[in-house]
C-alpha positions in Angstrom: -128.8 -98.1 51.8 -130.7 -101.0 52.3 -129.2 -101.1 56.1 -126.7 -98.9 58.5 -125.8 -99.1 61.7 -124.4 -96.5 63.9 -123.0 -98.1 66.0 -120.8 -95.8 68.6 -120.6 -92.0 68.2 -117.8 -90.8 66.6 -115.8 -88.3 68.3 -115.1 -84.9 66.3 -111.3 -85.2 65.0 -111.2 -88.7 65.2 -109.2 -90.6 61.8 -110.8 -93.0 60.5 -110.3 -95.9 58.1 -113.0 -96.7 55.8 -112.7 -99.9 54.4 -115.7 -100.9 51.9 -116.1 -104.7 50.1 -118.1 -106.0 47.6 -120.4 -108.7 49.2 -121.9 -110.5 46.0 -122.9 -110.1 42.6 -126.2 -111.9 41.9 -126.9 -110.8 38.0 -127.9 -107.4 38.0 -127.5 -107.1 41.6 -124.3 -105.6 43.8 -124.2 -106.0 47.5 -121.6 -104.0 48.6 -120.9 -103.4 52.5 -118.5 -100.4 54.2 -117.7 -100.1 57.7 -116.0 -96.6 59.5 -113.1 -97.5 62.5 -110.5 -95.9 64.1 -107.7 -98.1 62.6 -107.7 -101.5 60.7 -109.4 -104.2 62.9 -110.2 -101.0 65.7 -113.3 -99.2 67.3 -115.7 -99.8 64.8 -118.5 -96.5 64.6 -120.5 -97.7 61.7 -121.1 -100.0 59.1 -123.4 -100.7 56.1 -124.6 -102.5 53.4 -126.4 -101.1 50.2 -127.5 -102.8 47.1 -126.4 -101.8 43.9 -128.7 -102.7 40.4 -127.4 -102.1 37.0 -130.8 -100.7 34.5 -131.7 -103.7 32.1 -132.1 -100.6 29.6 -129.6 -97.6 28.2 -131.6 -94.6 29.4 -130.6 -92.2 26.5 -131.7 -89.0 28.9 -128.6 -89.9 31.4 -125.7 -90.7 28.5 -122.5 -90.3 29.6 -123.6 -90.3 33.3 -122.5 -94.0 33.9 -119.8 -93.1 33.4 -119.5 -89.6 35.7 -120.9 -91.6 37.9 -118.0 -95.2 37.9 -115.4 -91.9 38.2 -116.7 -90.5 41.3 -117.2 -93.3 43.1 -113.7 -94.7 42.1 -112.4 -91.2 42.8 -114.0 -91.4 46.3 -112.7 -95.2 47.0 -109.1 -94.6 46.7 -109.0 -91.4 49.2 -110.5 -94.1 51.0 -108.2 -96.4 51.0 -105.5 -93.9 51.1 -106.4 -93.3 55.3 
């Protein structure tokens, strides 16, 4: 995680909206941002910015790992957008 900010404590039992976006892609680098709010455009509880880098060479010992992580990330993001 490149940077994150906890803006305000999140009260127990609060339903949140998780918004993620692809900020930019520069070669092998992808910058992603995320926010947690109580409703679209509402109170901001947390924000984060992360840098993801694609490996230059395939890593045989991690064969299949990329597809697993891609499926996991897609499922997680689908869950966030359905709230």
